[in-house]
N, CA, C and O atoms as CSV, one atom per row, in Angstrom:
chain,resi,resn,atom,element,x,y,z
A,1,ALA,N,N,2.156,104.705,26.422
A,1,ALA,CA,C,3.104,105.807,26.335
A,1,ALA,C,C,2.384,107.148,26.387
A,1,ALA,O,O,2.877,108.093,27.004
A,2,ASN,N,N,1.229,107.238,25.748
A,2,ASN,CA,C,0.467,108.491,25.764
A,2,ASN,C,C,-0.076,108.796,27.149
A,2,ASN,O,O,-0.241,109.959,27.516
A,3,VAL,N,N,-0.351,107.760,27.909
A,3,VAL,CA,C,-0.856,107.962,29.271
A,3,VAL,C,C,0.197,108.668,30.125
A,3,VAL,O,O,-0.143,109.527,30.939
A,4,THR,N,N,1.471,108.314,29.946
A,4,THR,CA,C,2.515,108.961,30.741
A,4,THR,C,C,2.608,110.449,30.401
A,4,THR,O,O,2.895,111.268,31.274
A,5,VAL,N,N,2.368,110.796,29.147
A,5,VAL,CA,C,2.363,112.208,28.760
A,5,VAL,C,C,1.203,112.919,29.452
A,5,VAL,O,O,1.370,114.016,29.985
A,6,ALA,N,N,0.033,112.295,29.441
A,6,ALA,CA,C,-1.139,112.888,30.097
A,6,ALA,C,C,-0.916,113.007,31.604
A,6,ALA,O,O,-1.279,114.014,32.212
A,7,LEU,N,N,-0.324,111.987,32.195
A,7,LEU,CA,C,-0.040,112.044,33.632
A,7,LEU,C,C,0.891,113.198,33.956
A,7,LEU,O,O,0.736,113.861,34.982
A,8,GLY,N,N,1.846,113.435,33.093
A,8,GLY,CA,C,2.782,114.536,33.314
A,8,GLY,C,C,2.090,115.876,33.388
A,8,GLY,O,O,2.556,116.780,34.083
A,9,LYS,N,N,0.992,116.017,32.686
A,9,LYS,CA,C,0.233,117.272,32.704
A,9,LYS,C,C,-0.591,117.427,33.975
A,9,LYS,O,O,-1.069,118.519,34.282
A,10,MET,N,N,-0.755,116.336,34.709
A,10,MET,CA,C,-1.520,116.392,35.958
A,10,MET,C,C,-0.702,116.973,37.115
A,10,MET,O,O,-1.274,117.379,38.127
A,11,GLY,N,N,0.601,117.017,36.983
A,11,GLY,CA,C,1.429,117.582,38.037
A,11,GLY,C,C,1.777,116.582,39.112
A,11,GLY,O,O,1.849,115.378,38.862
A,12,GLN,N,N,1.993,117.089,40.310
A,12,GLN,CA,C,2.513,116.271,41.411
A,12,GLN,C,C,1.634,115.090,41.767
A,12,GLN,O,O,2.135,114.076,42.253
A,13,ALA,N,N,0.354,115.194,41.539
A,13,ALA,CA,C,-0.539,114.077,41.864
A,13,ALA,C,C,-0.187,112.828,41.065
A,13,ALA,O,O,-0.493,111.713,41.487
A,14,ALA,N,N,0.453,113.009,39.918
A,14,ALA,CA,C,0.788,111.886,39.042
A,14,ALA,C,C,2.155,111.281,39.326
A,14,ALA,O,O,2.512,110.265,38.730
A,15,VAL,N,N,2.917,111.878,40.216
A,15,VAL,CA,C,4.292,111.424,40.451
A,15,VAL,C,C,4.375,109.941,40.810
A,15,VAL,O,O,5.196,109.240,40.219
A,16,PRO,N,N,3.577,109.423,41.741
A,16,PRO,CA,C,3.682,107.988,42.049
A,16,PRO,C,C,3.431,107.091,40.832
A,16,PRO,O,O,4.126,106.092,40.646
A,17,ALA,N,N,2.448,107.440,40.011
A,17,ALA,CA,C,2.153,106.628,38.820
A,17,ALA,C,C,3.295,106.722,37.809
A,17,ALA,O,O,3.630,105.738,37.149
A,18,LEU,N,N,3.886,107.902,37.692
A,18,LEU,CA,C,5.001,108.068,36.760
A,18,LEU,C,C,6.241,107.315,37.238
A,18,LEU,O,O,6.966,106.734,36.431
A,19,ILE,N,N,6.482,107.325,38.532
A,19,ILE,CA,C,7.604,106.555,39.082
A,19,ILE,C,C,7.390,105.069,38.786
A,19,ILE,O,O,8.327,104.366,38.408
A,20,ALA,N,N,6.162,104.601,38.958
A,20,ALA,CA,C,5.863,103.200,38.641
A,20,ALA,C,C,6.080,102.924,37.156
A,20,ALA,O,O,6.538,101.842,36.788
A,21,ALA,N,N,5.757,103.889,36.306
A,21,ALA,CA,C,5.909,103.719,34.856
A,21,ALA,C,C,7.375,103.609,34.432
A,21,ALA,O,O,7.669,103.122,33.341
A,22,LEU,N,N,8.288,104.057,35.283
A,22,LEU,CA,C,9.711,103.914,34.975
A,22,LEU,C,C,10.140,102.451,34.918
A,22,LEU,O,O,11.220,102.136,34.417
A,23,LYS,N,N,9.294,101.559,35.431
A,23,LYS,CA,C,9.605,100.126,35.433
A,23,LYS,C,C,8.833,99.364,34.352
A,23,LYS,O,O,8.900,98.136,34.292
A,24,ASP,N,N,8.114,100.078,33.512
A,24,ASP,CA,C,7.328,99.449,32.462
A,24,ASP,C,C,8.239,98.693,31.488
A,24,ASP,O,O,9.411,99.038,31.336
A,25,GLN,N,N,7.701,97.672,30.836
A,25,GLN,CA,C,8.488,96.911,29.868
A,25,GLN,C,C,8.765,97.705,28.600
A,25,GLN,O,O,9.759,97.457,27.918
A,26,ASP,N,N,7.907,98.646,28.281
A,26,ASP,CA,C,8.034,99.428,27.050
A,26,ASP,C,C,8.977,100.609,27.275
A,26,ASP,O,O,8.740,101.441,28.150
A,27,ALA,N,N,10.041,100.677,26.484
A,27,ALA,CA,C,11.031,101.752,26.641
A,27,ALA,C,C,10.412,103.126,26.407
A,27,ALA,O,O,10.799,104.095,27.060
A,28,GLN,N,N,9.463,103.221,25.492
A,28,GLN,CA,C,8.837,104.517,25.230
A,28,GLN,C,C,8.055,104.999,26.447
A,28,GLN,O,O,8.038,106.194,26.741
A,29,VAL,N,N,7.417,104.089,27.146
A,29,VAL,CA,C,6.701,104.453,28.379
A,29,VAL,C,C,7.690,104.957,29.416
A,29,VAL,O,O,7.452,105.979,30.060
A,30,ARG,N,N,8.812,104.238,29.583
A,30,ARG,CA,C,9.824,104.659,30.557
A,30,ARG,C,C,10.402,106.022,30.187
A,30,ARG,O,O,10.594,106.877,31.051
A,31,ARG,N,N,10.676,106.217,28.909
A,31,ARG,CA,C,11.227,107.487,28.411
A,31,ARG,C,C,10.261,108.641,28.692
A,31,ARG,O,O,10.662,109.684,29.208
A,32,ASN,N,N,8.988,108.442,28.348
A,32,ASN,CA,C,8.000,109.497,28.572
A,32,ASN,C,C,7.783,109.770,30.057
A,32,ASN,O,O,7.562,110.912,30.460
A,33,ALA,N,N,7.847,108.719,30.865
A,33,ALA,CA,C,7.690,108.902,32.313
A,33,ALA,C,C,8.839,109.738,32.866
A,33,ALA,O,O,8.620,110.634,33.682
A,34,ALA,N,N,10.055,109.451,32.429
A,34,ALA,CA,C,11.213,110.231,32.891
A,34,ALA,C,C,11.066,111.689,32.483
A,34,ALA,O,O,11.320,112.589,33.283
A,35,ARG,N,N,10.661,111.922,31.250
A,35,ARG,CA,C,10.474,113.300,30.778
A,35,ARG,C,C,9.400,114.022,31.591
A,35,ARG,O,O,9.574,115.176,31.984
A,36,ALA,N,N,8.291,113.331,31.836
A,36,ALA,CA,C,7.203,113.942,32.607
A,36,ALA,C,C,7.655,114.267,34.028
A,36,ALA,O,O,7.330,115.329,34.559
A,37,LEU,N,N,8.398,113.358,34.637
A,37,LEU,CA,C,8.908,113.621,35.989
A,37,LEU,C,C,9.850,114.817,35.993
A,37,LEU,O,O,9.857,115.606,36.938
A,38,GLY,N,N,10.633,114.947,34.953
A,38,GLY,CA,C,11.510,116.120,34.841
A,38,GLY,C,C,10.708,117.398,34.712
A,38,GLY,O,O,11.060,118.417,35.305
A,39,ASP,N,N,9.627,117.352,33.937
A,39,ASP,CA,C,8.778,118.530,33.774
A,39,ASP,C,C,8.110,118.929,35.091
A,39,ASP,O,O,7.969,120.113,35.397
A,40,ILE,N,N,7.706,117.926,35.856
A,40,ILE,CA,C,7.048,118.198,37.140
A,40,ILE,C,C,8.063,118.714,38.161
A,40,ILE,O,O,7.777,119.647,38.911
A,41,GLY,N,N,9.242,118.106,38.187
A,41,GLY,CA,C,10.302,118.580,39.069
A,41,GLY,C,C,10.155,118.214,40.531
A,41,GLY,O,O,10.749,118.866,41.389
A,42,ASP,N,N,9.385,117.197,40.833
A,42,ASP,CA,C,9.197,116.777,42.222
A,42,ASP,C,C,10.437,116.023,42.703
A,42,ASP,O,O,10.802,115.005,42.115
A,43,PRO,N,N,11.089,116.506,43.762
A,43,PRO,CA,C,12.322,115.861,44.232
A,43,PRO,C,C,12.130,114.430,44.732
A,43,PRO,O,O,13.110,113.696,44.854
A,44,THR,N,N,10.912,114.016,45.022
A,44,THR,CA,C,10.709,112.630,45.459
A,44,THR,C,C,10.987,111.646,44.322
A,44,THR,O,O,11.140,110.449,44.569
A,45,ALA,N,N,11.052,112.132,43.085
A,45,ALA,CA,C,11.319,111.268,41.943
A,45,ALA,C,C,12.815,111.036,41.719
A,45,ALA,O,O,13.195,110.188,40.911
A,46,VAL,N,N,13.655,111.776,42.420
A,46,VAL,CA,C,15.107,111.693,42.182
A,46,VAL,C,C,15.651,110.270,42.322
A,46,VAL,O,O,16.353,109.819,41.417
A,47,PRO,N,N,15.368,109.539,43.398
A,47,PRO,CA,C,15.932,108.181,43.502
A,47,PRO,C,C,15.507,107.271,42.344
A,47,PRO,O,O,16.317,106.494,41.837
A,48,ALA,N,N,14.260,107.365,41.933
A,48,ALA,CA,C,13.786,106.536,40.820
A,48,ALA,C,C,14.470,106.933,39.516
A,48,ALA,O,O,14.837,106.067,38.722
A,49,LEU,N,N,14.644,108.224,39.291
A,49,LEU,CA,C,15.318,108.688,38.076
A,49,LEU,C,C,16.790,108.274,38.074
A,49,LEU,O,O,17.338,107.918,37.031
A,50,ILE,N,N,17.417,108.321,39.228
A,50,ILE,CA,C,18.813,107.869,39.320
A,50,ILE,C,C,18.893,106.389,38.959
A,50,ILE,O,O,19.817,105.965,38.265
A,51,GLY,N,N,17.934,105.611,39.424
A,51,GLY,CA,C,17.906,104.193,39.084
A,51,GLY,C,C,17.773,103.953,37.589
A,51,GLY,O,O,18.328,102.990,37.060
A,52,VAL,N,N,17.047,104.814,36.917
A,52,VAL,CA,C,16.821,104.670,35.476
A,52,VAL,C,C,18.081,105.022,34.670
A,52,VAL,O,O,18.158,104.707,33.483
A,53,LEU,N,N,19.053,105.662,35.294
A,53,LEU,CA,C,20.311,105.926,34.589
A,53,LEU,C,C,21.031,104.637,34.218
A,53,LEU,O,O,22.005,104.664,33.465
A,54,ASN,N,N,20.559,103.511,34.740
A,54,ASN,CA,C,21.121,102.198,34.404
A,54,ASN,C,C,20.224,101.411,33.452
A,54,ASN,O,O,20.459,100.223,33.230
A,55,ASP,N,N,19.208,102.045,32.894
A,55,ASP,CA,C,18.278,101.369,31.999
A,55,ASP,C,C,19.019,100.807,30.785
A,55,ASP,O,O,20.065,101.325,30.393
A,56,GLU,N,N,18.480,99.761,30.203
A,56,GLU,CA,C,19.096,99.154,29.015
A,56,GLU,C,C,18.963,100.033,27.775
A,56,GLU,O,O,19.751,99.899,26.840
A,57,ASP,N,N,17.987,100.922,27.754
A,57,ASP,CA,C,17.720,101.778,26.598
A,57,ASP,C,C,18.414,103.131,26.772
A,57,ASP,O,O,18.198,103.825,27.765
A,58,TRP,N,N,19.243,103.494,25.802
A,58,TRP,CA,C,20.002,104.741,25.924
A,58,TRP,C,C,19.091,105.967,25.962
A,58,TRP,O,O,19.409,106.951,26.629
A,59,GLU,N,N,17.970,105.919,25.258
A,59,GLU,CA,C,17.068,107.075,25.270
A,59,GLU,C,C,16.410,107.257,26.636
A,59,GLU,O,O,16.160,108.384,27.064
A,60,VAL,N,N,16.135,106.162,27.308
A,60,VAL,CA,C,15.585,106.237,28.662
A,60,VAL,C,C,16.627,106.835,29.599
A,60,VAL,O,O,16.317,107.709,30.410
A,61,ARG,N,N,17.878,106.352,29.481
A,61,ARG,CA,C,18.958,106.901,30.328
A,61,ARG,C,C,19.140,108.390,30.062
A,61,ARG,O,O,19.299,109.177,30.996
A,62,GLY,N,N,19.115,108.772,28.805
A,62,GLY,CA,C,19.273,110.182,28.456
A,62,GLY,C,C,18.133,111.036,28.974
A,62,GLY,O,O,18.353,112.144,29.463
A,63,SER,N,N,16.913,110.525,28.867
A,63,SER,CA,C,15.755,111.267,29.385
A,63,SER,C,C,15.846,111.442,30.892
A,63,SER,O,O,15.482,112.490,31.425
A,64,ALA,N,N,16.330,110.420,31.570
A,64,ALA,CA,C,16.508,110.510,33.020
A,64,ALA,C,C,17.569,111.548,33.360
A,64,ALA,O,O,17.405,112.319,34.305
A,65,ALA,N,N,18.650,111.569,32.598
A,65,ALA,CA,C,19.716,112.555,32.847
A,65,ALA,C,C,19.185,113.975,32.689
A,65,ALA,O,O,19.447,114.840,33.525
A,66,VAL,N,N,18.443,114.205,31.624
A,66,VAL,CA,C,17.871,115.539,31.407
A,66,VAL,C,C,16.905,115.888,32.532
A,66,VAL,O,O,16.918,117.010,33.040
A,67,ALA,N,N,16.071,114.935,32.920
A,67,ALA,CA,C,15.117,115.180,34.014
A,67,ALA,C,C,15.847,115.535,35.303
A,67,ALA,O,O,15.414,116.420,36.041
A,68,LEU,N,N,16.944,114.852,35.572
A,68,LEU,CA,C,17.711,115.115,36.795
A,68,LEU,C,C,18.365,116.486,36.779
A,68,LEU,O,O,18.662,117.043,37.836
A,69,GLY,N,N,18.592,117.033,35.602
A,69,GLY,CA,C,19.181,118.367,35.509
A,69,GLY,C,C,18.345,119.434,36.183
A,69,GLY,O,O,18.874,120.450,36.633
A,70,GLY,N,N,17.057,119.213,36.256
A,70,GLY,CA,C,16.175,120.165,36.912
A,70,GLY,C,C,15.967,119.887,38.386
A,70,GLY,O,O,15.214,120.598,39.051
A,71,MET,N,N,16.624,118.862,38.903
A,71,MET,CA,C,16.402,118.455,40.291
A,71,MET,C,C,17.425,119.021,41.263
A,71,MET,O,O,17.269,118.867,42.475
A,72,GLY,N,N,18.452,119.663,40.767
A,72,GLY,CA,C,19.403,120.314,41.654
A,72,GLY,C,C,20.567,119.445,42.074
A,72,GLY,O,O,20.834,118.398,41.484
A,73,THR,N,N,21.251,119.901,43.104
A,73,THR,CA,C,22.536,119.328,43.506
A,73,THR,C,C,22.467,117.867,43.925
A,73,THR,O,O,23.471,117.160,43.842
A,74,VAL,N,N,21.324,117.406,44.367
A,74,VAL,CA,C,21.207,116.011,44.798
A,74,VAL,C,C,21.506,115.053,43.649
A,74,VAL,O,O,21.871,113.902,43.888
A,75,ALA,N,N,21.357,115.506,42.414
A,75,ALA,CA,C,21.574,114.651,41.251
A,75,ALA,C,C,23.018,114.658,40.751
A,75,ALA,O,O,23.372,113.860,39.883
A,76,VAL,N,N,23.846,115.537,41.280
A,76,VAL,CA,C,25.209,115.698,40.748
A,76,VAL,C,C,26.027,114.401,40.794
A,76,VAL,O,O,26.636,114.057,39.781
A,77,PRO,N,N,26.075,113.671,41.900
A,77,PRO,CA,C,26.895,112.452,41.898
A,77,PRO,C,C,26.467,111.437,40.825
A,77,PRO,O,O,27.314,110.861,40.142
A,78,ALA,N,N,25.179,111.226,40.682
A,78,ALA,CA,C,24.696,110.267,39.678
A,78,ALA,C,C,24.968,110.763,38.267
A,78,ALA,O,O,25.338,109.978,37.395
A,79,LEU,N,N,24.790,112.043,38.036
A,79,LEU,CA,C,25.057,112.597,36.709
A,79,LEU,C,C,26.543,112.570,36.378
A,79,LEU,O,O,26.922,112.433,35.214
A,80,THR,N,N,27.377,112.698,37.391
A,80,THR,CA,C,28.824,112.608,37.187
A,80,THR,C,C,29.187,111.219,36.668
A,80,THR,O,O,30.035,111.086,35.786
A,81,VAL,N,N,28.557,110.201,37.205
A,81,VAL,CA,C,28.773,108.841,36.716
A,81,VAL,C,C,28.232,108.702,35.291
A,81,VAL,O,O,28.854,108.052,34.450
A,82,ALA,N,N,27.079,109.310,35.024
A,82,ALA,CA,C,26.448,109.215,33.699
A,82,ALA,C,C,27.276,109.883,32.607
A,82,ALA,O,O,27.088,109.594,31.425
A,83,LEU,N,N,28.184,110.766,32.988
A,83,LEU,CA,C,29.070,111.385,31.993
A,83,LEU,C,C,29.849,110.334,31.212
A,83,LEU,O,O,30.203,110.542,30.051
A,84,LYS,N,N,30.110,109.209,31.857
A,84,LYS,CA,C,30.922,108.154,31.261
A,84,LYS,C,C,30.059,107.032,30.656
A,84,LYS,O,O,30.551,105.927,30.428
A,85,ASP,N,N,28.797,107.312,30.401
A,85,ASP,CA,C,27.899,106.316,29.826
A,85,ASP,C,C,28.477,105.781,28.520
A,85,ASP,O,O,29.160,106.501,27.792
A,86,GLU,N,N,28.197,104.520,28.234
A,86,GLU,CA,C,28.696,103.892,27.004
A,86,GLU,C,C,28.175,104.582,25.755
A,86,GLU,O,O,28.801,104.492,24.699
A,87,ASP,N,N,27.049,105.264,25.851
A,87,ASP,CA,C,26.492,105.987,24.714
A,87,ASP,C,C,26.868,107.464,24.834
A,87,ASP,O,O,26.576,108.105,25.844
A,88,GLU,N,N,27.507,107.992,23.810
A,88,GLU,CA,C,27.969,109.385,23.854
A,88,GLU,C,C,26.829,110.383,24.016
A,88,GLU,O,O,27.007,111.435,24.630
A,89,VAL,N,N,25.665,110.061,23.470
A,89,VAL,CA,C,24.528,110.973,23.579
A,89,VAL,C,C,24.087,111.091,25.038
A,89,VAL,O,O,23.760,112.181,25.507
A,90,VAL,N,N,24.081,109.983,25.739
A,90,VAL,CA,C,23.722,110.022,27.170
A,90,VAL,C,C,24.739,110.861,27.928
A,90,VAL,O,O,24.367,111.663,28.784
A,91,GLY,N,N,26.013,110.685,27.624
A,91,GLY,CA,C,27.046,111.500,28.253
A,91,GLY,C,C,26.842,112.980,27.969
A,91,GLY,O,O,27.033,113.821,28.848
A,92,ALA,N,N,26.455,113.295,26.744
A,92,ALA,CA,C,26.194,114.694,26.382
A,92,ALA,C,C,24.985,115.239,27.139
A,92,ALA,O,O,24.976,116.401,27.546
A,93,MET,N,N,23.975,114.406,27.325
A,93,MET,CA,C,22.798,114.843,28.087
A,93,MET,C,C,23.150,115.061,29.551
A,93,MET,O,O,22.656,115.996,30.181
A,94,ALA,N,N,24.005,114.198,30.093
A,94,ALA,CA,C,24.463,114.370,31.477
A,94,ALA,C,C,25.286,115.649,31.599
A,94,ALA,O,O,25.181,116.362,32.597
A,95,THR,N,N,26.101,115.942,30.592
A,95,THR,CA,C,26.879,117.187,30.582
A,95,THR,C,C,25.946,118.384,30.613
A,95,THR,O,O,26.141,119.317,31.391
A,96,TRP,N,N,24.928,118.349,29.755
A,96,TRP,CA,C,23.947,119.436,29.707
A,96,TRP,C,C,23.282,119.618,31.072
A,96,TRP,O,O,23.138,120.737,31.563
A,97,ALA,N,N,22.880,118.494,31.676
A,97,ALA,CA,C,22.195,118.547,32.966
A,97,ALA,C,C,23.095,119.137,34.053
A,97,ALA,O,O,22.649,119.951,34.862
A,98,LEU,N,N,24.355,118.725,34.068
A,98,LEU,CA,C,25.289,119.256,35.067
A,98,LEU,C,C,25.533,120.749,34.860
A,98,LEU,O,O,25.637,121.505,35.825
A,99,LYS,N,N,25.625,121.169,33.597
A,99,LYS,CA,C,25.789,122.599,33.328
A,99,LYS,C,C,24.556,123.377,33.769
A,99,LYS,O,O,24.668,124.503,34.256
A,100,LEU,N,N,23.379,122.775,33.599
A,100,LEU,CA,C,22.140,123.413,34.047
A,100,LEU,C,C,22.144,123.583,35.566
A,100,LEU,O,O,21.750,124.629,36.081
A,101,ILE,N,N,22.586,122.562,36.268
A,101,ILE,CA,C,22.662,122.647,37.733
A,101,ILE,C,C,23.643,123.753,38.111
A,101,ILE,O,O,23.359,124.570,38.987
A,102,GLY,N,N,24.789,123.776,37.453
A,102,GLY,CA,C,25.697,124.912,37.532
A,102,GLY,C,C,26.468,125.154,38.813
A,102,GLY,O,O,27.115,126.193,38.948
A,103,THR,N,N,26.420,124.239,39.748
A,103,THR,CA,C,27.199,124.421,40.976
A,103,THR,C,C,28.674,124.187,40.664
A,103,THR,O,O,29.002,123.567,39.653
A,104,PRO,N,N,29.564,124.678,41.521
A,104,PRO,CA,C,30.991,124.418,41.287
A,104,PRO,C,C,31.296,122.919,41.148
A,104,PRO,O,O,32.099,122.524,40.303
A,105,GLU,N,N,30.662,122.097,41.970
A,105,GLU,CA,C,30.890,120.648,41.908
A,105,GLU,C,C,30.437,120.084,40.556
A,105,GLU,O,O,31.139,119.269,39.957
A,106,ALA,N,N,29.279,120.513,40.084
A,106,ALA,CA,C,28.759,120.028,38.806
A,106,ALA,C,C,29.651,120.464,37.652
A,106,ALA,O,O,29.960,119.667,36.767
A,107,LEU,N,N,30.059,121.711,37.661
A,107,LEU,CA,C,30.900,122.229,36.585
A,107,LEU,C,C,32.296,121.612,36.614
A,107,LEU,O,O,32.911,121.417,35.565
A,108,ARG,N,N,32.796,121.304,37.804
A,108,ARG,CA,C,34.094,120.645,37.938
A,108,ARG,C,C,34.032,119.235,37.327
A,108,ARG,O,O,34.972,118.798,36.662
A,109,ALA,N,N,32.930,118.541,37.558
A,109,ALA,CA,C,32.777,117.196,36.990
A,109,ALA,C,C,32.785,117.245,35.467
A,109,ALA,O,O,33.390,116.394,34.815
A,110,VAL,N,N,32.115,118.237,34.908
A,110,VAL,CA,C,32.097,118.396,33.448
A,110,VAL,C,C,33.503,118.677,32.933
A,110,VAL,O,O,33.960,118.068,31.966
A,111,LYS,N,N,34.176,119.604,33.593
A,111,LYS,CA,C,35.518,119.994,33.158
A,111,LYS,C,C,36.485,118.810,33.238
A,111,LYS,O,O,37.278,118.593,32.322
A,112,GLU,N,N,36.421,118.053,34.321
A,112,GLU,CA,C,37.303,116.901,34.479
A,112,GLU,C,C,37.006,115.836,33.429
A,112,GLU,O,O,37.923,115.210,32.897
A,113,ASN,N,N,35.737,115.634,33.135
A,113,ASN,CA,C,35.364,114.652,32.120
A,113,ASN,C,C,35.858,115.080,30.736
A,113,ASN,O,O,36.359,114.258,29.969
A,114,GLU,N,N,35.715,116.351,30.428
A,114,GLU,CA,C,36.184,116.856,29.137
A,114,GLU,C,C,37.701,116.752,29.024
A,114,GLU,O,O,38.224,116.436,27.955
A,115,ALA,N,N,38.410,117.015,30.120
A,115,ALA,CA,C,39.869,116.895,30.116
A,115,ALA,C,C,40.287,115.441,29.914
A,115,ALA,O,O,41.233,115.160,29.179
A,116,GLN,N,N,39.584,114.527,30.563
A,116,GLN,CA,C,39.899,113.109,30.423
A,116,GLN,C,C,39.658,112.648,28.986
A,116,GLN,O,O,40.462,111.895,28.436
A,117,LYS,N,N,38.558,113.092,28.374
A,117,LYS,CA,C,38.280,112.722,26.987
A,117,LYS,C,C,39.356,113.265,26.050
A,117,LYS,O,O,39.793,112.578,25.126
A,118,ALA,N,N,39.773,114.494,26.296
A,118,ALA,CA,C,40.816,115.093,25.462
A,118,ALA,C,C,42.128,114.321,25.610
A,118,ALA,O,O,42.843,114.104,24.632
A,119,GLU,N,N,42.431,113.914,26.825
A,119,GLU,CA,C,43.657,113.145,27.081
A,119,GLU,C,C,43.598,111.790,26.379
A,119,GLU,O,O,44.584,111.344,25.793
A,120,GLU,N,N,42.441,111.144,26.441
A,120,GLU,CA,C,42.275,109.846,25.782
A,120,GLU,C,C,42.408,109.982,24.272
A,120,GLU,O,O,42.968,109.108,23.611
A,121,THR,N,N,41.896,111.069,23.735
A,121,THR,CA,C,41.998,111.322,22.293
A,121,THR,C,C,43.446,111.538,21.889
A,121,THR,O,O,43.886,111.055,20.845
A,122,ASP,N,N,44.186,112.265,22.716
A,122,ASP,CA,C,45.601,112.523,22.429
A,122,ASP,C,C,46.445,111.262,22.476
A,122,ASP,O,O,47.448,111.160,21.770
A,123,GLU,N,N,46.045,110.290,23.307
A,123,GLU,CA,C,46.816,109.060,23.463
A,123,GLU,C,C,46.616,108.106,22.304
A,123,GLU,O,O,47.460,107.239,22.076
A,124,LYS,N,N,45.527,108.237,21.564
A,124,LYS,CA,C,45.261,107.322,20.444
A,124,LYS,C,C,46.158,107.675,19.264
A,124,LYS,O,O,46.368,108.849,18.956
A,125,PRO,N,N,46.686,106.643,18.607
A,125,PRO,CA,C,47.598,106.896,17.470
A,125,PRO,C,C,46.869,107.483,16.274
A,125,PRO,O,O,47.488,107.752,15.244
């Protein structure tokens, strides 16, 4: 896990190793790799980070969502899906990421998700 943090400080040269680390058995390694890729901001990591939005560990999914927030509009469709993650914290991280991206499409997805949640809350007895 500490190696992924060190790799993140190396910059773009470490991107291939960090992408590979997203498949590690240890959730902490995957989490740190996602964070490091987000810090580096290399768009070649976007497909791998999108794949990690389906990770079994909610913290890994959340770290990927936050990392994707710095990647721009290409991440909006995947983050829109992540809004509905089974873990509310991951959904909140996806909301944050979409707000960071800030395009009309990203903000519309947030607004629609918030409206749907409010509607679901109103329907419960």
